[in-house]
C-alpha positions in Angstrom: 0.0 0.0 0.0 1.0 3.6 -0.3 1.3 4.1 3.4 3.6 1.1 3.7 5.9 2.5 1.0 5.9 5.9 2.7 6.8 4.3 6.1 9.5 2.2 4.5 11.0 5.2 2.7 11.1 7.2 5.9 12.7 4.3 7.7 15.3 3.9 4.9 16.2 7.6 5.1 16.3 7.5 8.9 18.5 4.4 9.2 20.8 5.6 6.4 21.1 9.0 8.0 22.2 7.4 11.3 24.6 5.0 9.6 26.3 7.9 7.8 26.4 10.0 10.9 27.9 7.3 13.1 30.4 5.7 10.6 33.0 7.1 10.5 33.0 9.0 13.8 35.0 12.0 12.3 33.4 15.1 10.9 33.3 15.1 7.1 31.1 15.0 4.0 29.0 12.1 5.4 27.8 14.4 8.2 26.1 16.7 5.7 24.8 13.7 3.6 23.3 12.4 6.9 21.5 15.7 7.5 20.1 15.6 3.9 18.8 12.1 4.5 17.2 13.1 7.8 15.4 16.0 6.0 14.1 13.4 3.6 12.9 11.3 6.5 11.1 14.3 8.0 9.4 15.2 4.8 8.2 11.6 4.4 7.0 11.4 8.0 6.6 14.7 9.9 6.6 12.9 13.2 10.4 12.6 12.8 10.9 16.2 13.8 12.7 14.9 16.9 15.7 13.7 14.8 18.1 16.4 16.0 17.4 15.3 19.6 18.1 11.7 18.8 21.3 12.7 17.0 22.4 14.7 20.1 21.7 11.7 22.4 23.5 9.4 20.0 26.6 11.7 20.0 26.4 12.0 23.8 26.2 8.2 24.2 28.9 7.4 21.7 31.2 10.0 23.3 30.6 8.5 26.7 31.0 4.9 25.5 34.2 5.6 23.6 35.5 7.9 26.3 36.1 10.6 23.8 35.2 14.3 23.9 31.8 15.4 22.7 32.1 16.4 19.0 30.4 19.8 19.3 31.5 20.9 15.8 29.9 17.8 14.2 26.6 18.1 16.0 26.3 21.9 15.4 27.0 21.6 11.7 24.7 18.6 11.4 21.9 20.4 13.2 22.3 23.6 11.2 22.3 21.8 7.9 19.2 19.8 8.9 17.3 22.9 10.1 18.5 25.1 7.2 17.4 22.5 4.6 14.1 21.9 6.4 13.2 25.5 6.6 14.4 26.2 3.0 12.2 23.4 1.6 9.3 24.1 3.9 9.2 27.7 2.9 8.7 26.9 -0.8 5.3 27.7 -2.3 4.6 30.4 0.2 5.3 28.1 3.1 2.3 25.9 2.5 4.1 22.8 3.8 5.0 24.6 7.1 1.5 26.0 7.5 -0.2 22.7 7.0 2.2 20.6 9.1 2.3 22.9 12.1 -1.4 23.4 12.0 -1.9 19.7 12.0 0.6 19.2 14.8 -1.2 21.8 16.9 -4.5 20.2 16.2 -3.2 16.8 17.3 -1.7 18.3 20.5 -5.1 19.8 21.3 -6.7 16.3 20.8 -4.3 14.9 23.4 -5.5 17.2 26.1 
């Protein structure tokens, strides 16, 4: 079904983004490709807006597990790339995507009360 393909595509983007973010651990081109894949994951499933938080927790956990310093430069550039691309694409067509998505999220938050 169409919903299954959409969920599979967002899962592919999500897992590929994490793979490219984690391997290799150094800051490089893959960091930016990872951010692009995460933007694709968000646009196929708006509920994945929490991706930057998961990337932060992943970076924190890996730094702790490997006993290395927290790679602030990598996380900042990744988050800025993610946010910049997300806003750039969401603002196309007079920001219709942003208006619809945030209105729907606000509506769902109201239903949860």
